[in-house]
ROLO-99253 format. One record per residue: x, y, z of N, C-alpha, C in turn; residue in one letter; residue number from 1. Coordinates in steps of 0.02 Angstrom, whole numbers. Layout:
N
n.c1 / n.c2 / n.c3 / ca.c1 / ca.c2 / ca.c3 / c.c1 / c.c2 / c.c3 / residuo / num
X / Y / Z / X / Y / Z / X / Y / Z / A / NUM
...
REM end
This chain:
107
n.c1 / n.c2 / n.c3 / ca.c1 / ca.c2 / ca.c3 / c.c1 / c.c2 / c.c3 / residuo / num
2443 / -404 / 6486 / 2392 / -451 / 6471 / 2374 / -490 / 6533 / M / 1
2311 / -502 / 6538 / 2291 / -540 / 6597 / 2290 / -615 / 6582 / D / 2
2281 / -653 / 6633 / 2284 / -726 / 6628 / 2228 / -753 / 6585 / Q / 3
2172 / -721 / 6588 / 2114 / -745 / 6550 / 2126 / -736 / 6475 / E / 4
2154 / -679 / 6454 / 2170 / -666 / 6384 / 2224 / -714 / 6360 / S / 5
2273 / -725 / 6403 / 2327 / -771 / 6385 / 2300 / -841 / 6377 / L / 6
2255 / -862 / 6418 / 2225 / -928 / 6414 / 2184 / -934 / 6350 / A / 7
2148 / -880 / 6332 / 2108 / -881 / 6270 / 2154 / -887 / 6210 / Q / 8
2208 / -849 / 6210 / 2256 / -851 / 6154 / 2286 / -921 / 6149 / I / 9
2305 / -950 / 6205 / 2334 / -1017 / 6205 / 2282 / -1068 / 6180 / Q / 10
2220 / -1058 / 6200 / 2167 / -1104 / 6177 / 2158 / -1097 / 6101 / Q / 11
2158 / -1035 / 6076 / 2150 / -1023 / 6004 / 2208 / -1052 / 5965 / I / 12
2270 / -1040 / 5990 / 2330 / -1067 / 5957 / 2329 / -1143 / 5959 / V / 13
2309 / -1171 / 6016 / 2305 / -1244 / 6022 / 2254 / -1273 / 5974 / G / 14
2196 / -1241 / 5969 / 2145 / -1265 / 5923 / 2169 / -1259 / 5851 / A / 15
2201 / -1204 / 5835 / 2227 / -1194 / 5767 / 2281 / -1246 / 5752 / A / 16
2325 / -1258 / 5800 / 2378 / -1308 / 5791 / 2348 / -1378 / 5780 / T / 17
2297 / -1394 / 5819 / 2265 / -1460 / 5812 / 2230 / -1465 / 5745 / E / 18
2198 / -1411 / 5723 / 2165 / -1411 / 5657 / 2217 / -1420 / 5602 / A / 19
2274 / -1386 / 5609 / 2327 / -1394 / 5558 / 2354 / -1465 / 5558 / L / 20
2364 / -1494 / 5616 / 2387 / -1564 / 5619 / 2337 / -1611 / 5585 / R / 21
2273 / -1599 / 5598 / 2221 / -1639 / 5567 / 2222 / -1631 / 5491 / T / 22
2228 / -1568 / 5468 / 2231 / -1555 / 5396 / 2293 / -1587 / 5364 / D / 23
2350 / -1580 / 5398 / 2412 / -1609 / 5372 / 2405 / -1686 / 5368 / I / 24
2376 / -1716 / 5419 / 2366 / -1789 / 5418 / 2320 / -1808 / 5360 / A / 25
2268 / -1769 / 5348 / 2222 / -1782 / 5292 / 2258 / -1776 / 5225 / G / 26
2300 / -1724 / 5219 / 2338 / -1715 / 5157 / 2387 / -1773 / 5148 / V / 27
2418 / -1795 / 5202 / 2465 / -1852 / 5198 / 2428 / -1915 / 5176 / K / 28
2369 / -1928 / 5204 / 2331 / -1987 / 5183 / 2312 / -1983 / 5110 / R / 29
2291 / -1923 / 5089 / 2273 / -1913 / 5018 / 2334 / -1922 / 4973 / H / 30
2391 / -1896 / 4995 / 2453 / -1903 / 4957 / 2472 / -1977 / 4951 / T / 31
2464 / -2014 / 5005 / 2480 / -2086 / 5004 / 2434 / -2123 / 4956 / D / 32
2370 / -2106 / 4955 / 2323 / -2138 / 4909 / 2342 / -2121 / 4837 / V / 33
2356 / -2058 / 4824 / 2375 / -2038 / 4756 / 2441 / -2071 / 4735 / V / 34
2488 / -2076 / 4782 / 2552 / -2109 / 4767 / 2542 / -2181 / 4748 / T / 35
2501 / -2217 / 4786 / 2487 / -2287 / 4770 / 2452 / -2294 / 4703 / E / 36
2405 / -2249 / 4688 / 2371 / -2251 / 4623 / 2420 / -2238 / 4567 / A / 37
2465 / -2190 / 4577 / 2516 / -2177 / 4526 / 2563 / -2236 / 4517 / L / 38
2582 / -2268 / 4571 / 2625 / -2327 / 4565 / 2590 / -2382 / 4526 / R / 39
2527 / -2392 / 4539 / 2489 / -2443 / 4502 / 2485 / -2424 / 4428 / A / 40
2472 / -2360 / 4414 / 2468 / -2338 / 4344 / 2536 / -2345 / 4309 / D / 41
2589 / -2330 / 4344 / 2656 / -2337 / 4315 / 2671 / -2410 / 4302 / I / 42
2653 / -2454 / 4348 / 2665 / -2526 / 4337 / 2625 / -2550 / 4276 / A / 43
2562 / -2527 / 4270 / 2522 / -2546 / 4212 / 2554 / -2520 / 4147 / D / 44
2578 / -2458 / 4149 / 2610 / -2429 / 4090 / 2673 / -2468 / 4071 / A / 45
2711 / -2489 / 4121 / 2771 / -2529 / 4108 / 2753 / -2596 / 4075 / K / 46
2701 / -2628 / 4101 / 2680 / -2692 / 4072 / 2656 / -2682 / 4001 / R / 47
2616 / -2630 / 3991 / 2589 / -2616 / 3924 / 2646 / -2600 / 3876 / H / 48
2694 / -2561 / 3898 / 2752 / -2545 / 3856 / 2792 / -2607 / 3840 / T / 49
2799 / -2652 / 3888 / 2834 / -2715 / 3875 / 2799 / -2756 / 3822 / G / 50
2732 / -2760 / 3826 / 2694 / -2797 / 3777 / 2702 / -2765 / 3708 / V / 51
2697 / -2699 / 3705 / 2705 / -2664 / 3641 / 2775 / -2675 / 3612 / L / 52
2825 / -2673 / 3656 / 2894 / -2683 / 3633 / 2903 / -2753 / 3604 / T / 53
2875 / -2803 / 3638 / 2880 / -2871 / 3612 / 2845 / -2877 / 3544 / E / 54
2787 / -2845 / 3538 / 2751 / -2846 / 3474 / 2791 / -2813 / 3419 / G / 55
2821 / -2756 / 3434 / 2862 / -2722 / 3385 / 2923 / -2763 / 3366 / L / 56
2953 / -2795 / 3416 / 3012 / -2837 / 3403 / 2993 / -2894 / 3355 / R / 57
2935 / -2925 / 3367 / 2912 / -2980 / 3323 / 2899 / -2954 / 3253 / Y / 58
2866 / -2897 / 3247 / 2851 / -2869 / 3181 / 2915 / -2849 / 3145 / E / 59
2963 / -2822 / 3181 / 3027 / -2804 / 3151 / 3063 / -2866 / 3126 / L / 60
3059 / -2920 / 3164 / 3089 / -2984 / 3143 / 3057 / -3008 / 3078 / Q / 61
2990 / -3001 / 3073 / 2956 / -3021 / 3011 / 2979 / -2978 / 2952 / L / 62
2986 / -2913 / 2963 / 3010 / -2869 / 2910 / 3080 / -2889 / 2888 / V / 63
3124 / -2902 / 2936 / 3193 / -2921 / 2921 / 3194 / -2987 / 2881 / A / 64
3154 / -3035 / 2901 / 3151 / -3099 / 2865 / 3125 / -3088 / 2794 / E / 65
3073 / -3047 / 2787 / 3046 / -3033 / 2721 / 3097 / -2998 / 2677 / G / 66
3134 / -2952 / 2705 / 3185 / -2917 / 2667 / 3241 / -2965 / 2646 / F / 67
3260 / -3010 / 2692 / 3312 / -3059 / 2676 / 3288 / -3104 / 2619 / Q / 68
3225 / -3125 / 2621 / 3198 / -3166 / 2566 / 3200 / -3128 / 2500 / M / 69
3183 / -3064 / 2503 / 3184 / -3022 / 2444 / 3256 / -3017 / 2416 / H / 70
3304 / -3007 / 2460 / 3374 / -3003 / 2439 / 3398 / -3068 / 2409 / L / 71
3379 / -3124 / 2441 / 3399 / -3189 / 2415 / 3370 / -3201 / 2345 / D / 72
3306 / -3185 / 2336 / 3274 / -3193 / 2271 / 3306 / -3147 / 2219 / R / 73
3319 / -3086 / 2239 / 3350 / -3038 / 2193 / 3420 / -3061 / 2173 / R / 74
3457 / -3088 / 2221 / 3524 / -3114 / 2206 / 3520 / -3173 / 2157 / H / 75
3472 / -3217 / 2168 / 3464 / -3274 / 2122 / 3445 / -3250 / 2052 / A / 76
3399 / -3202 / 2048 / 3380 / -3174 / 1982 / 3439 / -3141 / 1948 / D / 77
3477 / -3102 / 1984 / 3535 / -3069 / 1955 / 3587 / -3120 / 1933 / D / 78
3598 / -3171 / 1973 / 3646 / -3224 / 1955 / 3624 / -3260 / 1891 / R / 79
3560 / -3275 / 1887 / 3533 / -3309 / 1828 / 3542 / -3264 / 1766 / E / 80
3528 / -3200 / 1773 / 3536 / -3153 / 1718 / 3609 / -3150 / 1695 / H / 81
3655 / -3145 / 1743 / 3726 / -3142 / 1726 / 3749 / -3207 / 1693 / L / 82
3725 / -3264 / 1717 / 3742 / -3328 / 1686 / 3718 / -3331 / 1614 / D / 83
3657 / -3307 / 1602 / 3630 / -3306 / 1533 / 3673 / -3260 / 1489 / N / 84
3690 / -3201 / 1516 / 3731 / -3155 / 1478 / 3799 / -3186 / 1463 / Q / 85
3827 / -3221 / 1511 / 3892 / -3253 / 1501 / 3887 / -3306 / 1446 / F / 86
3835 / -3348 / 1448 / 3825 / -3399 / 1397 / 3817 / -3368 / 1327 / R / 87
3777 / -3316 / 1323 / 3766 / -3282 / 1259 / 3832 / -3252 / 1233 / E / 88
3869 / -3220 / 1277 / 3933 / -3190 / 1257 / 3981 / -3244 / 1235 / T / 89
3984 / -3298 / 1270 / 4029 / -3354 / 1252 / 4010 / -3383 / 1184 / R / 90
3944 / -3390 / 1173 / 3922 / -3416 / 1108 / 3941 / -3369 / 1052 / A / 91
3932 / -3304 / 1062 / 3952 / -3255 / 1011 / 4027 / -3256 / 999 / L / 92
4066 / -3262 / 1052 / 4139 / -3265 / 1044 / 4159 / -3327 / 1006 / I / 93
4128 / -3384 / 1022 / 4143 / -3446 / 986 / 4125 / -3440 / 913 / Q / 94
4067 / -3410 / 899 / 4046 / -3400 / 830 / 4095 / -3355 / 794 / L / 95
4113 / -3299 / 826 / 4161 / -3253 / 795 / 4228 / -3287 / 785 / S / 96
4250 / -3325 / 833 / 4313 / -3361 / 828 / 4310 / -3410 / 770 / Y / 97
4255 / -3444 / 764 / 4246 / -3492 / 708 / 4249 / -3457 / 641 / G / 98
4216 / -3400 / 636 / 4217 / -3362 / 573 / 4287 / -3336 / 558 / Q / 99
4322 / -3312 / 610 / 4390 / -3289 / 600 / 4436 / -3347 / 579 / L / 100
4425 / -3404 / 609 / 4465 / -3463 / 592 / 4454 / -3482 / 519 / Q / 101
4391 / -3478 / 495 / 4377 / -3494 / 425 / 4412 / -3444 / 380 / E / 102
4411 / -3380 / 396 / 4444 / -3328 / 356 / 4519 / -3341 / 352 / R / 103
4548 / -3357 / 410 / 4620 / -3369 / 413 / 4637 / -3430 / 369 / V / 104
4596 / -3481 / 373 / 4610 / -3541 / 333 / 4601 / -3528 / 259 / E / 105
4555 / -3485 / 240 / 4546 / -3468 / 170 / 4604 / -3428 / 143 / R / 106
4633 / -3387 / 186 / 4689 / -3345 / 164 / 4750 / -3390 / 157 / L / 107
REM end
């Protein structure tokens, strides 16, 4: 190979190398822009998720309080029913005892 061909090859390789460096730098800049945009989107998603989580936590608290109120009311209703049943049973027992007492006294 002569010097002129070698110089042309070196010039072509140098130009190609410089073009690749320019392309790589452009890709790096684009990657940096995309990375920053993704970071911003991720931060927004985290904030939004935090807000949703707080909202769900509040709604769950309301459901729990409502359920507790329901249980309390149900307990009071059941207690009242049992108390009524106890009073009625006691009255029937007293009546039966009174009738038995009268029978015993008659005998």
